[in-house]
C-alpha atoms as an extended CHARMM CRD file, in Angstrom:
* protein
*
       108  EXT
         1         1  MET       CA             16.8340000000       12.4820000000      -14.4760000000  PROA      1               0.0000000000
         2         2  ILE       CA             16.0810000000       16.0200000000      -15.6730000000  PROA      2               0.0000000000
         3         3  THR       CA             14.8790000000       17.1740000000      -12.2600000000  PROA      3               0.0000000000
         4         4  GLY       CA             18.0410000000       15.8370000000      -10.6450000000  PROA      4               0.0000000000
         5         5  LEU       CA             20.3310000000       17.4840000000      -13.1770000000  PROA      5               0.0000000000
         6         6  ILE       CA             18.7340000000       20.9280000000      -13.2600000000  PROA      6               0.0000000000
         7         7  GLY       CA             17.6590000000       21.0130000000       -9.6360000000  PROA      7               0.0000000000
         8         8  ALA       CA             14.0400000000       21.7150000000      -10.5080000000  PROA      8               0.0000000000
         9         9  GLY       CA             11.4020000000       21.2360000000       -7.8400000000  PROA      9               0.0000000000
        10        10  GLY       CA             10.1510000000       18.2750000000       -9.7650000000  PROA      10              0.0000000000
        11        11  GLY       CA              6.3970000000       18.3540000000       -9.4420000000  PROA      11              0.0000000000
        12        12  PHE       CA              5.7520000000       20.6590000000      -12.3570000000  PROA      12              0.0000000000
        13        13  LEU       CA              7.8500000000       18.4160000000      -14.6280000000  PROA      13              0.0000000000
        14        14  ILE       CA              7.1300000000       14.9860000000      -13.1960000000  PROA      14              0.0000000000
        15        15  ILE       CA              3.3570000000       15.1800000000      -12.8100000000  PROA      15              0.0000000000
        16        16  PRO       CA              2.5660000000       16.2030000000      -16.4090000000  PROA      16              0.0000000000
        17        17  ALA       CA              4.9890000000       13.5360000000      -17.6750000000  PROA      17              0.0000000000
        18        18  LEU       CA              3.3510000000       10.8290000000      -15.5700000000  PROA      18              0.0000000000
        19        19  VAL       CA             -0.1640000000       11.8880000000      -16.5510000000  PROA      19              0.0000000000
        20        20  ASN       CA              0.4370000000       12.5270000000      -20.2560000000  PROA      20              0.0000000000
        21        21  LEU       CA              3.1690000000       10.0270000000      -21.1420000000  PROA      21              0.0000000000
        22        22  LEU       CA              2.4000000000        7.1500000000      -18.7930000000  PROA      22              0.0000000000
        23        23  LYS       CA             -1.3610000000        7.8050000000      -18.5580000000  PROA      23              0.0000000000
        24        24  LEU       CA             -1.3750000000        7.5680000000      -14.7540000000  PROA      24              0.0000000000
        25        25  PRO       CA             -4.4060000000        8.8930000000      -12.8830000000  PROA      25              0.0000000000
        26        26  MET       CA             -3.8000000000       12.3670000000      -11.4220000000  PROA      26              0.0000000000
        27        27  LYS       CA             -3.7790000000       11.2440000000       -7.7740000000  PROA      27              0.0000000000
        28        28  THR       CA             -1.3370000000        8.4320000000       -8.5380000000  PROA      28              0.0000000000
        29        29  ALA       CA              0.8960000000       10.8450000000      -10.4640000000  PROA      29              0.0000000000
        30        30  VAL       CA              0.9390000000       13.2900000000       -7.5350000000  PROA      30              0.0000000000
        31        31  GLY       CA              1.8430000000       10.5350000000       -5.0740000000  PROA      31              0.0000000000
        32        32  THR       CA              4.5220000000        9.1430000000       -7.3740000000  PROA      32              0.0000000000
        33        33  SER       CA              5.9320000000       12.6300000000       -7.8830000000  PROA      33              0.0000000000
        34        34  LEU       CA              6.1480000000       13.1520000000       -4.1360000000  PROA      34              0.0000000000
        35        35  VAL       CA              8.0660000000        9.8840000000       -3.7260000000  PROA      35              0.0000000000
        36        36  ILE       CA             10.5080000000       10.8950000000       -6.4870000000  PROA      36              0.0000000000
        37        37  ILE       CA             10.9910000000       14.3520000000       -4.9610000000  PROA      37              0.0000000000
        38        38  SER       CA             11.5000000000       12.8090000000       -1.5050000000  PROA      38              0.0000000000
        39        39  ILE       CA             14.1880000000       10.4670000000       -2.8200000000  PROA      39              0.0000000000
        40        40  ASN       CA             15.9330000000       13.3500000000       -4.6470000000  PROA      40              0.0000000000
        41        41  SER       CA             15.8310000000       15.4750000000       -1.4990000000  PROA      41              0.0000000000
        42        42  LEU       CA             17.0800000000       12.6800000000        0.7400000000  PROA      42              0.0000000000
        43        43  MET       CA             19.9820000000       11.9030000000       -1.5900000000  PROA      43              0.0000000000
        44        44  GLY       CA             20.9570000000       15.5800000000       -1.7800000000  PROA      44              0.0000000000
        45        45  PHE       CA             20.8030000000       15.8460000000        2.0030000000  PROA      45              0.0000000000
        46        46  LEU       CA             22.8320000000       12.6990000000        2.6200000000  PROA      46              0.0000000000
        47        47  PHE       CA             25.5360000000       13.6070000000        0.1020000000  PROA      47              0.0000000000
        48        48  SER       CA             25.9150000000       17.1500000000        1.4730000000  PROA      48              0.0000000000
        49        49  LEU       CA             25.7510000000       16.1110000000        5.1390000000  PROA      49              0.0000000000
        50        50  PRO       CA             29.5210000000       15.6290000000        5.5860000000  PROA      50              0.0000000000
        51        51  HSD       CA             30.2160000000       19.0650000000        4.0490000000  PROA      51              0.0000000000
        52        52  THR       CA             27.8420000000       21.2830000000        6.0130000000  PROA      52              0.0000000000
        53        53  SER       CA             26.5440000000       21.8610000000        9.5140000000  PROA      53              0.0000000000
        54        54  VAL       CA             22.8980000000       21.0850000000       10.1210000000  PROA      54              0.0000000000
        55        55  GLN       CA             20.6420000000       23.0470000000       12.4400000000  PROA      55              0.0000000000
        56        56  TRP       CA             18.8460000000       19.9650000000       13.7410000000  PROA      56              0.0000000000
        57        57  GLY       CA             16.2240000000       21.8770000000       15.7300000000  PROA      57              0.0000000000
        58        58  PHE       CA             15.1700000000       23.8540000000       12.6660000000  PROA      58              0.0000000000
        59        59  LEU       CA             15.2110000000       20.6970000000       10.5360000000  PROA      59              0.0000000000
        60        60  LEU       CA             12.9850000000       18.8430000000       13.0070000000  PROA      60              0.0000000000
        61        61  SER       CA             10.5220000000       21.7420000000       13.2340000000  PROA      61              0.0000000000
        62        62  ILE       CA             10.1980000000       21.8870000000        9.4320000000  PROA      62              0.0000000000
        63        63  ALA       CA              9.8840000000       18.0830000000        9.2810000000  PROA      63              0.0000000000
        64        64  SER       CA              7.1060000000       18.2390000000       11.8990000000  PROA      64              0.0000000000
        65        65  ILE       CA              5.2170000000       20.8230000000        9.8650000000  PROA      65              0.0000000000
        66        66  ALA       CA              5.6660000000       18.6680000000        6.7550000000  PROA      66              0.0000000000
        67        67  ILE       CA              4.2850000000       15.6070000000        8.5400000000  PROA      67              0.0000000000
        68        68  ILE       CA              1.2130000000       17.5850000000        9.6100000000  PROA      68              0.0000000000
        69        69  GLY       CA              0.8270000000       18.7080000000        5.9810000000  PROA      69              0.0000000000
        70        70  ILE       CA              1.0640000000       15.0960000000        4.8110000000  PROA      70              0.0000000000
        71        71  LEU       CA             -1.6950000000       14.0580000000        7.1880000000  PROA      71              0.0000000000
        72        72  ILE       CA             -3.9470000000       16.9590000000        6.1460000000  PROA      72              0.0000000000
        73        73  GLY       CA             -3.2120000000       16.2980000000        2.4590000000  PROA      73              0.0000000000
        74        74  SER       CA             -3.9670000000       12.5980000000        2.8340000000  PROA      74              0.0000000000
        75        75  TYR       CA             -7.3220000000       13.4160000000        4.3770000000  PROA      75              0.0000000000
        76        76  LEU       CA             -8.1640000000       16.0310000000        1.7450000000  PROA      76              0.0000000000
        77        77  SER       CA             -7.2050000000       13.6730000000       -1.0920000000  PROA      77              0.0000000000
        78        78  THR       CA            -10.1170000000       11.4410000000       -0.1490000000  PROA      78              0.0000000000
        79        79  LYS       CA            -12.4800000000       14.4070000000       -0.5230000000  PROA      79              0.0000000000
        80        80  ILE       CA            -11.2280000000       15.8930000000       -3.8110000000  PROA      80              0.0000000000
        81        81  LYS       CA            -12.1150000000       14.3490000000       -7.1670000000  PROA      81              0.0000000000
        82        82  ALA       CA             -9.2680000000       13.7980000000       -9.6320000000  PROA      82              0.0000000000
        83        83  SER       CA            -11.2270000000       15.6840000000      -12.3090000000  PROA      83              0.0000000000
        84        84  LYS       CA            -11.0080000000       18.8090000000      -10.1150000000  PROA      84              0.0000000000
        85        85  LEU       CA             -7.3860000000       18.2410000000       -9.1490000000  PROA      85              0.0000000000
        86        86  LYS       CA             -5.9450000000       18.3580000000      -12.6740000000  PROA      86              0.0000000000
        87        87  PRO       CA             -7.1640000000       21.8820000000      -13.5660000000  PROA      87              0.0000000000
        88        88  ALA       CA             -6.3280000000       23.1430000000      -10.0630000000  PROA      88              0.0000000000
        89        89  PHE       CA             -2.7560000000       21.8890000000      -10.4650000000  PROA      89              0.0000000000
        90        90  GLY       CA             -2.5170000000       23.5640000000      -13.8680000000  PROA      90              0.0000000000
        91        91  TRP       CA             -3.7100000000       26.9020000000      -12.4810000000  PROA      91              0.0000000000
        92        92  PHE       CA             -1.3280000000       26.6010000000       -9.5330000000  PROA      92              0.0000000000
        93        93  VAL       CA              1.6540000000       25.9950000000      -11.8340000000  PROA      93              0.0000000000
        94        94  LEU       CA              0.5970000000       28.9300000000      -14.0480000000  PROA      94              0.0000000000
        95        95  VAL       CA              0.2390000000       31.3190000000      -11.1000000000  PROA      95              0.0000000000
        96        96  MET       CA              3.5590000000       30.2150000000       -9.5930000000  PROA      96              0.0000000000
        97        97  GLY       CA              5.2690000000       30.6010000000      -12.9810000000  PROA      97              0.0000000000
        98        98  ILE       CA              3.9460000000       34.1380000000      -13.3610000000  PROA      98              0.0000000000
        99        99  TYR       CA              4.9920000000       34.9620000000       -9.8050000000  PROA      99              0.0000000000
       100       100  ILE       CA              8.5390000000       33.7150000000      -10.4000000000  PROA      100             0.0000000000
       101       101  ILE       CA              8.8490000000       35.6110000000      -13.6920000000  PROA      101             0.0000000000
       102       102  VAL       CA              7.5990000000       38.8340000000      -12.0860000000  PROA      102             0.0000000000
       103       103  LYS       CA              9.8300000000       38.3830000000       -9.0500000000  PROA      103             0.0000000000
       104       104  GLU       CA             12.9480000000       37.6830000000      -11.1120000000  PROA      104             0.0000000000
       105       105  THR       CA             12.4450000000       40.3550000000      -13.7620000000  PROA      105             0.0000000000
       106       106  LEU       CA             10.7920000000       43.2660000000      -11.9760000000  PROA      106             0.0000000000
       107       107  LEU       CA             12.1240000000       42.9760000000       -8.4660000000  PROA      107             0.0000000000
       108       108  HSD       CA             15.8420000000       42.5460000000       -9.3020000000  PROA      108             0.0000000000
């Protein structure tokens, strides 16, 4: 509900909640988060569709890249242990947070 209301990307809120509050394994939490984000994105797209023009060629090219990423990610998920994934996700969120703070405060 929070990610839908504030328009947050979702993963950085949903994954820690699923892991810490619901005690889901990290890989399950990531997959669940991706489903939630996909549903949020699809609903936003469908509700805004009548009010905007869509560049279908661009949309299909981005969707194709995303599908390739899904296939690569699915393969890599079989090779990466969950115990390594949790700290890597934490570091990624930290680095992205610092980047956003720097970008918004120093570059504007």
